[in-house]
N, C-alpha and C positions, 0 to 999 in steps of 0.2 A: 505494499499500499504505498501512499506518498509520504515522502519525507517531513513535511509538513504534520502531517498526522502522527508519525512516530516521534517527532519531537514533542508534541503536544501531551502525548501519552507519557514520556520520559518525566515531562516536566511535572505532570499531575502525580506520577510516582513519587518524584520527588519532595513533593509537599505531604504526601501521604507519610513518607518516613519522618518526615517532621512532625505532622500531626500524631504519629504514634511513638514518639521518642521514648516515652516514658516505659511503655511496655515494652519495646523493644531493646532498649537497655537492661532491664530487669531479666530478659531472657539471655541478654549475652554475658552478664555478671553471672546468671547462676549455670547456664551450659558452657561457656568458654572458660569461667573464672576470671575474666577480666574484671579490674577495677573499675569504679563509677566512671573515673576521668578517662581511661583508656575507652571504655566502651562510647562513651559521648563522642570522642574523637574519632572512633570508627565510623559511627553514625553519620558524621559531619564531613567525613571525607567522601562516603557515599553519596551524599547529597551534592558535593561539588563534583564527582563524576558525572553525575546525571548534567548537570547544567553545562559541564564543560564541554563534554563529548558532544552535547548536542549544539552547543556553538560551533564546533569542528566539523560537525557533519553539515551543518549548513554552509559552512565556507567551503567545504570539500565536493562537498555532493549536490548541491542546489542547482549547479548548471555544468556543462561539459567546459574541458580546459580548452579554448581555441587556441592552436598552434600556428605557428608560422609557417609558412612553406612558400614554394615560388609562385609567380603569378599565373592566374588561372587554376589554382589549386585550392580546396578547402581541407584542413585538418583539423581535426580535433581528437580528444582524450577522454573516454567516459568510463566511469566505474560501476561494476557490477558486483553485487553480493556473491561469496563463494557458494552458498547453499547452507548446507546443515554444518553448524560449529559445535565442537563438544569442549564444553568449557568445565575446567576442573580446579576447583578453588580450595584455599586450605582452612584451618580453624584458627590461626591467629589473627585474621581480619575477616570473621565471618560474615560482615555487613559490606566493608567497603570493597574487598576484593571480589567477592560474591557478586556484588551490584556491578560494579566496574567492567567486569567482563562480560556480563550479559548486555549491558546499556552499549558498550561499544559495538558488539556483534550485531546487535538488533538493528541501530541506527546506520549500520553500515550494509543493510540490505539481506540479513541471515536469519534464519532459524535458529534456536539455540536448545540443546541438550545439556543441562546445567548439574554438574555432579559436585556437590558440597563434600568436606570432609565428614565423616561419619561421626566425629565430636561434635559437631555443631549442625546436625541436621534439623531442629527444630526452628531454630532462627532462620535457614534458609527456606523451611517451608513458610513462614510467616510472611518473609519476603516477597516470595513467588505470589501469593493471596494478594499482596498490594499490588504487584505489576498486573494481575488480572482485575483488579478494583480500579485501576486506573484507566482500563480500557484495553488492554493488550489482548488480542485474538488468543485464544488458548492453545490454536496449532502453532503458534508462533514459539512458546517455549516449554519446556517440558522437564520437571524436576526429577532427577533419577537418585534415589537414596540406595545406600547400600555399601559393601565392602569393595573397596576400590581395586584390590588385588584380584578380587573375582570377577566383577562386571566392568572393569575397566577395558582390559582385553579383548571382552564381546564386543564393545561399543566400537573400540578403534578398529578393530577388523573389518567392520561394516563398510562397503564401498559406498554408501550413502553420506558418511562423513567427509566433509569438505576442508574442514580446518578445525585444529587444536589449539586451543589457549589452556595454559597451566602454571599455576604457580605452587611451589612446595619445594621439596627436596631435589637435590642434584642425582642422587640415584634413581628417583622415581622417573624423573625427566628422560633418564636414558632409558629406562625401559619402556615408557611411551615412544620415544624414538626409536627403539627395535620393534616393537610391534607396529609401527607406521611403514617402516622399511622392509618389513616381511609380507605386508597384506599385497593383495593383487590391485590391479587398477592404476589410477594417476597417482603422482607424487603430492603427497597431503603436507602443509606447511604448518610446522610446530612453532608456536609463540612460547617461550619459557621464560619463568623469571624463579630463580633458585636461591640458595642460600650464598653465604660469603664468608670468609675469614676476614672481618673488616678491621683494620687499623685506625688509631689516631697515632699522629706523630707531635712529639711534644719536643722544642727545643728550650734553649735555656732564655728566650725573649718572651716566652708565654706567660701569662698572667696565672699563676698557680690555683688562685682562687676559682676562676671560671675553668679551667681545667678540670678540677674536680667537680664542679658541678656539671659539666658537659660530659662527662665520663660516666658520672652516676646515670644520669638521663639517658645516656646510650645503651651503656651495658645491661642496666638493670631494671629500667621501666619495662612495664609489660612482661616482668620476670624474665628477661632476657629475651623473649619468644618472638623476635622479629628478625628477619632476614637480613636488616640493615644494622643489627646492633652491635655493638663494639665488641671485638672477642680479644684484641690485643693492642695494649697500651703501650708503644714505643716512647721511651723518655729519655731525652739526653743527660748525660752522664752528671753534668754539673748541677742538675735540679732535680735529680732522682730522688735522693733521700727526702728531700723537702716536700716533693709530690707524695711519696709513698706515704710519709706520715699523715697529710691531710687528707688523702685519699682513704686510708685506713681509718682514721677516725669519722669520717663521715659515712664509710660503709657501717661502722659498727651502731649508727644512730639511725639505720633504716629499720621501718616499721612492717615487719612481716604480720598479715592477718587476713580476715574475712575479705573477700572483694565487694563485698556490699556495705563496708564501712567506709565513711569518709576519711576516718585516721589512717585508713591502711596505705601505706606505700607501695608495698609489692604483695601481689596475691599469689595464689598456687599456678603451678606448673599445670600443664592440660591433662596428664593423667599418669598412672603408676609406672606404665613402662618409661615416659618421661622422666618421671622422677629418679628412677633406678639409674636410668643411661645417664644422667647428670652427676648424681650422687658417686656412682662408679667411678667417674673421671675424677671428680675432686677429691675422692679417695686414694686414687694413683697417685696424687700430687701431695698426699697429707703433709709430708716434711717442707714443703714449699708454700703453703698456705700462710698468708700474711694476716689476712682479716677476714672476717666474716660478720653477717650482720646476726644479732640474736633471734632466736626462733622459741616462743613461748611453748613449753611442754604441752599445753592445753590442745594446741593445734595437732591432730593426726590426719589431716588431710594431704593432699599433695603439694606440700611446701617445700621449697629449697633455699638454703639460706643464701642470699648473694655472697660470691666469695671471690677475694684477691689471690692469685696464684702467681708466684715469682717464676719466671723460664729464664735460664743463661742462653740456651739456643733455639732458635724458631724453629729449628727440625722438631722439637719436642711435641708443636702442634700441627698436625697434617690433616685435620679434618675439623667441621664446624661442630662445636659442643652447642646445643641451640637450649640454652638456659641462662641463668644469671651468675655467670662467670667471666671475669677479667683476667686475662693473663697480661703482667706488666713484664716488660723487658728493657734492659739498660743498653743504650747505644752510646757510641762516642760521635763528636761533632763531625770529625774528619771521615767518618764511615758512612755518612749519609748516602753515597752513592750505592754503597754495598747494600744499605738497608733497602732502598729501593729497588735494587736487582732481586733481594730476596722476598719481597712483598709480589714483585711480578712472578717471581718462580714459581708461586703456590697454585698460580693459574685459576683463584678466584678473582672477580673483577668487579665488586657491588659496590661498597662503599670506603670511604676514607677520608679522615679528618686530619685537617693540619691546624696545629696551634702556634703560632710564629706571629712574630711581628716585623720579620725580616722579608722584604718583598723579593729578594734572590732566593731564598730558600723556598717561598711557597711556590715561586713560578716555576723552579727546578723540578720540585715534587709533582707540581700538576701536570708539567709538560712530560715527565718521565714515567709515570705510573699508567698502567693498563687498567683503570678502575672506570667505571660507569657513572658514579656520583661522589663528587668530591666537596667536602664542606669545610669551609677555613674559618677559625676561630668564634665555632658554635658545634652543636651536638650533631650527630649524623644520623639521626633517627626523624620521622615525622615529615617526609617529603610533601610540600604543597602541591595539588594538582593545578596542573596549569603555569606553575612558576619553577617548579623543580622537578621535571620529569623523572621518572624513576625506573631502572633497569640496568642489568649489569652485563658482562662479557665474558668470554672463556667460561669456566664451570659456573658462572653465576648467571648465565640467561643468553640469550637469542637476541634480545631486542624486538621492536623499538619500542621505547620506554612508556610505559603506561602514565596516563596523565599529561602526555606530550604532544606535539601536533602531527606528529608521523604515527601515531598509534592506530587511528582507524584504519590507515592504509594497508595494514597486514590482513585486514578482514574482507579485502575485495579483490575481484580481478580487474585488469586495465582491457579495455579495448579502442584499439586505434580505428579511427575512420579519416579515410582520404578519398577525397572526390575532384576527379578532373572536370572541371566546368566547362572546358573548350571542347570536351568530346561531342 
């Protein structure tokens, strides 16, 4: 149906999200274990996706692109939807990412099969009901619930699937890629946004108080369950001890608690499996733990203490630990080139922070790291839709960036038109 009708439906849906804020936040807190603040931010990002992608769809798809050519010839480029898009979303942003994938695919002229994470099926169900309430035809969107390991391969093998968009782990993205490569029929594009071993590089000119605030926000908020979260804090030797002292003190003041309480800083991780995996990692570095947030004995759920771990060699960390753990690493100022090489050698490329007041240092790191999103003198989480397009490279994803001007183009086929008017 017509683009303007789609945009009207999406904008109505966005208003319904806002009208149902209280209900959706309650479900998000209960089902995903997100704090009230994080749940509000999740919903606000979903609304931003709706309005931004609507604006981009109007810019890109409202009329053909007229192309220059020789005299006596008319040339244009038009975009058409691919068909059925399989959208696979994670549990850590059960409102924003689930919504963003669906809205982008629909506005680009596709129908959607939406597969949310098993852990957050209820919130997905409520969101889909709002899409239909906004006027979306039921044949345009199908909600698919169940175990991804079982139903994923079945859907991916179906030749009616013309595109796949995925946010989740690198390991799962590779499985999807393998499934697509083995199926019969046409080559199907995969748009993937995965995880990262995200660094923040601190030099001696950085303001320590700001470093501590930004590191805590980046590494621990959301219980460290963000693909953009800080994993390794690289601190220049001259300010290492001072920074560690302040960071440890701040970590020990973090309040762990129930996510429905305003006083809670950090809530639980998503499930028992995640808790055990993170705690096993912490225990394997037990002698190198510098600080942990206190955990009240009355909390028996899936709580993990935010932890600071000191490492001497970056090779000690070779995979993403998806939880509230920051690894701190000391480097020497004359080894910045080596540090950049080490960062690139990990082959992840999602987010990176630079804390420095030295422009040459900032420019050198920016120009030489193979990273998708670089943040300077601020935290490295919470990319703003339309202003900070989000997505990585290498093991961290394929691009194009979500919330950016090129994202919708991944969901369309291009068709060229060339007409010889002299014939």
